[in-house]
C-alpha positions in Angstrom: -39.6 7.4 15.8 -37.4 7.3 12.6 -38.5 10.9 11.9 -37.4 12.0 15.4 -33.9 10.7 15.1 -32.5 13.2 12.6 -34.4 16.0 14.4 -32.7 15.1 17.7 -29.3 14.8 16.1 -29.7 18.2 14.3 -30.8 20.0 17.5 -28.0 18.5 19.4 -25.5 19.6 16.8 -27.1 23.1 16.8 -26.8 23.3 20.6 -23.1 22.2 20.5 -22.4 24.8 17.8 -23.9 27.5 19.9 -21.7 26.4 22.8 -18.7 26.6 20.5 -19.6 30.2 19.6 -20.1 31.1 23.2 -16.8 29.5 24.3 -14.9 31.2 21.6 -15.9 34.5 23.0 -14.5 33.5 26.3 -11.0 33.3 24.8 -11.0 37.1 24.6 -11.0 37.1 28.4 -7.8 35.0 28.6 -4.7 36.5 30.2 -2.0 38.2 28.2 0.4 35.4 28.9 -0.1 33.9 25.4 3.2 34.1 23.6 1.8 32.5 20.4 -1.7 31.3 19.5 -2.6 30.1 16.0 -6.3 29.3 15.4 -6.0 28.9 11.6 -9.3 30.9 11.2 -7.7 32.8 8.3 -5.6 31.3 5.5 -2.1 30.3 6.6 -0.5 31.7 3.4 2.0 34.4 4.1 2.3 33.4 7.8 3.2 29.8 7.6 5.9 29.0 5.0 5.9 25.7 3.1 9.3 24.1 2.7 10.7 24.3 -0.8 12.9 21.3 -0.3 12.4 18.7 -3.0 11.4 15.8 -0.7 8.4 17.6 0.7 5.8 17.4 -2.1 2.7 17.1 0.2 0.0 19.8 -0.3 -1.2 21.8 2.8 -4.8 23.0 2.8 -6.7 25.6 4.8 -9.8 23.5 5.5 -12.7 22.9 7.8 -12.7 20.0 10.3 -15.3 17.4 9.2 -18.6 18.2 10.8 -17.5 21.6 12.1 -17.4 25.2 11.0 -13.9 25.4 12.4 -10.8 25.7 10.2 -7.4 24.0 10.6 -4.2 23.2 8.7 -4.9 20.0 6.7 -2.6 17.3 5.3 -4.4 16.7 2.0 -2.6 13.9 0.3 -1.6 10.3 1.1 1.9 8.9 1.2 3.8 12.2 1.1 6.3 14.1 3.1 5.2 17.4 4.5 7.1 20.4 6.0 5.8 23.8 7.0 7.1 26.3 9.5 6.2 29.6 11.3 8.8 31.9 12.7 8.0 33.5 16.0 8.2 37.3 16.5 11.0 36.7 19.0 12.6 33.6 20.6 10.8 32.1 23.6 13.0 31.1 26.6 12.2 27.7 28.1 14.4 28.0 31.2 13.5 29.3 34.7 9.9 30.1 33.9 6.8 27.9 33.3 6.0 27.2 29.7 3.0 25.3 28.1 3.1 23.8 24.6 -0.3 22.8 23.3 -2.0 21.9 20.1 -5.0 20.0 18.6 -4.8 17.3 16.0 -7.6 15.3 14.4 -6.8 12.2 12.4 -9.9 12.3 10.3 -9.1 9.2 8.2 -7.3 7.3 11.0 -3.6 6.7 11.2 -1.9 3.4 10.5 1.6 4.8 9.7 2.6 8.4 10.2 3.4 11.2 12.5 1.3 14.2 13.7 3.9 15.9 16.0 5.3 19.4 16.2 8.9 20.5 16.3 9.7 23.6 18.4 12.7 24.9 16.5 15.7 26.5 18.1 17.3 29.6 16.5 18.7 28.5 13.1 21.9 29.4 11.4 22.3 33.0 10.1 20.4 33.5 6.9 18.1 30.5 7.4 14.6 30.7 6.0 11.5 28.6 6.7 11.6 27.6 3.0 14.7 25.6 3.9 12.9 23.7 6.7 13.6 19.9 6.7 14.3 17.0 9.0 17.9 18.4 9.6 16.6 21.7 10.9 17.6 21.7 14.6 14.8 21.8 17.2 14.7 22.2 21.0 11.6 20.0 21.7 9.6 17.6 19.5 6.2 16.7 20.8 3.1 14.8 19.6 1.6 11.5 18.4 3.4 9.0 16.2 2.0 5.6 15.1 3.3 2.9 12.7 3.4 -0.8 13.2 4.5 -1.6 16.7 5.2 2.1 17.4 2.4 3.8 19.2 3.5 6.8 21.3 3.2 10.4 22.1 6.8 11.7 21.6 8.4 14.1 24.0 12.0 14.6 22.8 14.5 17.1 24.2 17.4 18.1 22.0 20.0 19.2 24.6 23.6 20.4 24.1 26.3 18.4 25.8 28.4 20.9 27.7 31.6 18.9 27.2 31.4 17.9 23.5 29.3 20.8 22.3 27.1 18.3 20.4 23.3 18.2 20.5 21.8 14.9 21.7 18.2 13.7 21.4 16.9 12.6 24.7 13.7 10.5 24.3 11.0 10.0 26.9 11.5 6.3 27.9 7.9 5.4 28.6 5.7 7.8 26.6 1.9 7.7 26.6 0.1 5.9 23.8 -2.0 7.6 21.1 -5.7 7.7 21.9 -7.6 4.8 20.4 -10.4 7.0 19.0 -8.2 8.5 16.4 -10.9 10.1 14.3 -12.0 12.5 17.1 -10.2 15.7 17.9 -7.6 15.4 20.6 -5.5 18.1 22.3 -1.9 17.5 23.5 -0.3 19.5 26.2 3.2 19.6 27.6 3.8 21.7 30.7 7.4 22.5 31.6 8.1 23.8 35.0 11.1 25.6 36.6 11.7 22.7 39.0 12.5 20.5 35.9 9.2 18.6 36.1 7.3 18.0 32.9 3.6 17.0 32.7 2.1 15.4 29.5 -1.6 15.8 29.2 -4.0 14.3 26.6 -7.4 15.9 26.4 -6.6 17.7 29.6 -5.9 14.5 31.5 -2.5 14.0 32.9 -0.9 10.9 31.4 2.7 11.3 32.5 4.8 13.3 34.9 8.6 13.1 34.5 11.7 15.0 35.5 14.1 16.3 32.9 17.0 15.4 35.2 16.0 11.8 35.8 17.9 9.0 34.2 14.8 6.8 34.7 12.7 9.1 32.5 14.9 9.9 29.6 17.3 7.8 27.5 20.0 8.8 27.3 19.8 11.0 30.4 20.6 14.7 30.1 23.4 14.3 32.6 26.1 11.9 31.3 27.1 9.0 33.6 30.2 9.5 35.8 31.6 6.2 34.6 31.4 4.2 31.4 32.4 0.7 30.3 36.1 0.6 29.3 36.0 0.0 25.5 39.5 -1.5 25.6 38.8 -4.0 28.3 38.8 -7.6 27.1 37.2 -10.7 28.6 39.9 -13.1 30.0 40.1 -16.4 28.1 39.7 -18.4 31.3 36.6 -16.5 32.4 33.9 -19.0 33.3 30.4 -17.5 33.0 28.4 -20.8 33.0 26.3 -20.8 36.1 25.1 -24.5 35.9 26.9 -27.6 34.8 26.0 -31.3 34.5 26.7 -33.2 37.8 29.9 -35.1 37.0 29.2 -37.7 39.8 25.7 -38.5 38.6 25.2 -42.0 37.0 22.4 -43.3 34.7 20.0 -45.6 36.6 20.4 -49.3 35.5 16.7 -49.5 34.5 16.8 -46.5 32.3 15.9 -47.6 28.8 17.0 -44.9 26.3 15.7 -46.9 23.4 12.1 -47.3 24.5 9.8 -45.6 21.9 7.7 -42.6 22.8 4.5 -44.4 21.5 3.4 -48.0 21.4 0.5 -49.9 20.0 -2.6 -50.0 22.1 -2.9 -53.8 22.8 -6.3 -53.3 24.5 -7.9 -51.8 21.4 -10.6 -53.8 19.6 -11.7 -53.4 16.0 -15.2 -51.8 16.0 -18.1 -53.9 14.9 -19.1 -53.2 11.3 -15.7 -52.2 10.2 -15.5 -52.7 6.4 -12.0 -54.3 5.9 -12.5 -54.9 2.2 -13.8 -51.4 1.3 -11.4 -48.6 0.3 -11.8 -45.1 1.7 -12.2 -43.7 -1.8 -13.7 -45.1 -5.0 -13.9 -44.0 -8.7 -16.6 -41.5 -9.4 -19.2 -43.6 -11.3 -20.7 -40.4 -12.9 -17.4 -39.2 -14.3 -17.0 -39.3 -18.1 -13.8 -39.3 -20.1 -13.5 -35.9 -21.9 -13.9 -36.2 -25.7 -10.6 -34.4 -26.3 -8.6 -36.7 -24.1 -5.7 -38.3 -26.0 -4.3 -41.4 -24.3 -1.1 -41.1 -26.2 -0.5 -37.5 -25.1 -2.4 -37.3 -21.9 -1.8 -40.9 -20.6 -4.5 -43.4 -19.6 -7.6 -41.6 -18.3 -8.6 -42.4 -14.8 -11.9 -41.4 -13.2 -11.5 -38.9 -10.3 -11.9 -40.3 -6.8 -14.7 -39.6 -4.4 -15.4 -40.7 -0.8 -16.7 -44.2 -0.6 -20.4 -43.9 0.2 -20.4 -47.2 2.0 -18.0 -45.8 4.6 -20.3 -42.9 5.5 -22.4 -45.2 7.8 -19.6 -47.6 8.9 -17.1 -46.9 11.7 -14.3 -47.2 9.1 -13.0 -48.8 5.9 -9.8 -50.5 4.8 -7.3 -52.4 6.9 -7.9 -51.8 10.6 -4.8 -51.0 12.7 -4.3 -50.6 16.4 -4.0 -47.0 17.4 -0.8 -45.7 19.1 -0.7 -44.6 22.7 1.9 -42.9 24.9 4.5 -45.4 26.2 4.3 -45.4 30.0 7.9 -46.6 30.1 9.3 -43.9 27.8 12.1 -41.9 29.5 14.2 -40.6 26.5 17.9 -39.9 26.5 19.3 -39.7 30.0 21.1 -36.5 31.0 22.9 -35.7 34.2 21.1 -33.2 36.4 22.5 -29.7 36.6 24.3 -28.4 39.6 25.9 -25.0 40.5 29.2 -24.5 38.8 31.8 -24.2 41.5 34.0 -22.2 39.1 31.3 -19.7 38.1 32.8 -16.2 38.0 29.6 -14.3 37.1 28.5 -12.6 33.9 31.6 -10.7 32.6 31.3 -7.0 32.1 34.0 -4.5 31.1 35.4 -2.5 34.0 34.1 1.0 34.6 36.3 3.9 33.9 35.8 7.7 34.5 33.7 9.3 31.7 35.8 12.1 30.3 32.6 13.6 28.9 30.9 13.7 32.3 29.7 17.0 33.7 27.5 18.0 36.6 24.2 19.7 35.8 21.7 21.1 38.3 19.1 22.0 35.7 18.8 21.6 31.9 19.8 24.4 29.6 17.0 24.2 27.0 17.5 26.2 23.8 14.9 28.9 23.1 12.1 28.3 20.6 12.4 30.6 17.5 9.9 28.8 15.2 7.3 26.1 15.1 7.5 23.4 12.4 5.5 20.4 11.3 7.8 18.0 9.4 6.2 14.6 8.9 5.8 11.6 6.6 2.4 9.8 6.6 0.5 7.2 4.6 -2.8 9.0 5.4 -4.4 12.2 4.5 -7.0 14.1 6.6 -4.6 15.0 9.4 -5.8 18.4 10.7 -3.8 20.6 13.0 -5.4 23.4 15.0 -5.1 25.8 18.0 -1.3 25.8 18.4 -0.5 27.5 21.6 2.6 28.6 23.6 1.8 30.3 26.9 3.2 30.8 30.4 -0.1 30.1 32.1 -1.6 26.6 32.7 -5.0 28.1 33.4 -5.0 29.9 30.0 -4.1 26.6 28.3 -6.9 24.8 30.2 -9.4 27.6 29.3 -8.5 27.4 25.6 -8.9 23.6 25.8 -12.4 24.0 27.2 -13.4 26.7 24.7 -12.0 25.2 21.5 -11.4 21.5 21.8 -14.0 20.2 24.2 -17.2 21.4 22.4 -15.9 19.8 19.2 -15.0 16.6 20.9 -18.4 16.4 22.6 -20.1 17.1 19.2 -18.1 14.3 17.5 -18.9 12.0 20.4 -22.6 12.8 20.2 -22.7 12.2 16.4 -21.0 8.8 16.8 -23.2 7.9 19.8 -26.5 8.9 18.0 -25.4 7.0 14.9 -24.5 3.9 16.8 -27.9 4.0 18.6 -30.0 4.3 15.4 -30.9 0.6 15.6 -31.6 0.5 19.3 -34.8 2.5 19.2 -35.9 5.8 20.6 -34.8 5.0 24.2 -31.2 4.4 23.1 -31.2 7.8 21.3 -32.6 9.6 24.3 -30.1 8.1 26.7 -27.2 9.0 24.4 -28.5 12.6 24.1 -28.9 13.0 27.9 -25.4 11.6 28.5 -24.0 14.3 26.3 -26.2 17.0 27.8 -25.0 16.2 31.3 -21.4 16.3 30.2 -22.0 19.8 28.7 -23.6 20.8 32.0 -20.4 19.9 33.8 -18.3 22.4 31.7 -16.9 24.9 34.2 -17.4 27.8 31.9 -21.2 27.6 32.5 -20.6 29.0 36.0 -23.8 30.1 37.8 -25.9 28.9 34.9 -25.1 25.2 35.6 -28.0 24.6 37.9 -30.5 26.0 35.4 -29.1 23.8 32.7 -29.3 20.7 35.0 -32.9 21.5 35.9 -33.9 21.7 32.2 -32.2 18.4 31.5 -34.0 16.7 34.4 -37.3 18.1 33.2 -36.6 16.6 29.7 -35.9 13.2 31.3 -39.3 13.2 32.9 -41.0 14.1 29.6 -38.8 12.7 26.8 -41.3 13.7 24.2 -40.3 17.3 24.6 -36.6 16.7 24.3 -36.3 18.8 21.1 -37.9 21.8 22.9 -35.6 21.3 25.9 -32.5 21.4 23.7 -33.7 24.7 22.2 -34.4 26.0 25.8 -30.8 25.1 26.8 -29.5 27.0 23.8 -31.4 30.1 25.0 -29.9 29.7 28.5 -26.5 29.8 26.9 -27.3 32.7 24.5 -28.3 34.9 27.4 -24.9 35.0 29.0 -23.4 35.3 25.6 -25.1 38.6 24.9 -24.2 39.9 28.3 -20.5 39.2 27.5 -20.8 40.9 24.2 -22.4 43.9 25.7 -19.9 44.1 28.5 -17.0 43.8 26.1 -18.1 47.2 24.6 -17.8 48.9 27.9 -14.5 47.3 28.9 -12.2 45.8 26.3 -10.8 42.4 27.2 -7.2 41.2 26.8 -7.2 39.3 23.6 -5.0 36.5 22.3 -2.7 37.1 19.3 -5.1 35.7 16.7 -8.6 37.0 15.9 -11.6 34.9 17.1 -12.8 32.1 14.9 -15.1 32.8 11.9 -17.4 30.6 10.0 -16.7 32.1 6.6 -13.8 31.7 4.3 -12.8 29.4 1.5 -10.5 26.4 1.5 -7.1 27.4 0.3 -4.3 25.2 -0.9 -0.5 25.7 -0.8 2.5 23.6 -1.6 
């Protein structure tokens, strides 16, 4: 049984890796709606520019995700500030058309305090270079996980221009989703902005929040300034009474109310237990203790043996002087206070009067600034944060397809590795159940299409004959490889529309850049 465990795990990993290769080819068939797509298959040097600002000393690496042949952009050092940016070929408009912002991040060493969010930068001042990128570089949207102390949220912040003052204001999502608990697995974050001002926040393809950019309930402060504001010059009147309850002035203390009665009294019904040793102390000198040879009575004082518990008291109900225990006094009432009644002069909680807001303006829809660059500007206590598959697209289906082809196989493999590892002490049945659970999840992937039923049949056959599970996994891989070759052959006859970045490769070396 022990020999079978690593074989099952390795075969399962091989199967998932074949799926990853198959799914990656599917990206070639995605629509041409991808505005920007960064897979980090190749080194980021020359494309992504590391900030040269003094504060940002963290080193970025081009590195594989743990347990995968897939590369990403890695935060390599602890307790550092990091900043890196990529300018887009041309600014991306966020108004009047759907837009999807999506990226993967894996917190390989967990996250106790730090951020892993992206900033979608608006056009910068003339002459600006990504080398100057820092926390002051203006953005249009900030999106992604952040966790430190009591903070545990997936940020969605809109930096919107006030039409009256001309100032840019950060508008924070009031009730953001929380960061997934299984931090060390790969997770994909998606924000879908629609022309009707609705925004959907997805984590791992599951909708966690739907909000409206124009709702004062969803953002603080709201994008539309309030019509009225509290008058800053209004003062509370000196005679304003805001006490809602007062002691009843007509109430009188009852004649039998004894304020001096103690809270506890001696229990007069208590009886000293039989066998109580009145003349024995609780502690006695240790008879085995010896005065140290270097003890000087003149300097150290008279030597006394250390105390130990009196051995005679161990079997007795107690030693020393017996005293009656204290009990709660049934006649205790404490200090008398008059009951509270409604204050007849109560005027309510005082608030300054409302006056027209001179900065108010009406707004039918937000005017979001275009995105001209993508930046990662974070501070973190942890290393091992890996960013991957950063996407800007107009098409929700394209984003969903890329999630299924890049993130999901990795997530399933990570889940399988953890499950098999956790089951190692539960015997062969536990391992088999874990493997079948993962295989059925793989069978549910929509990308299998017409091959789903054949995959399910193979899995069901393996459940009937668990001793052939390794062979079944290999058979499943063959089922997947068949369609893969068909796609590759078909691609020679009719070229597919490709995303902006080349398909993922296994080769390459880890590169480092400050």
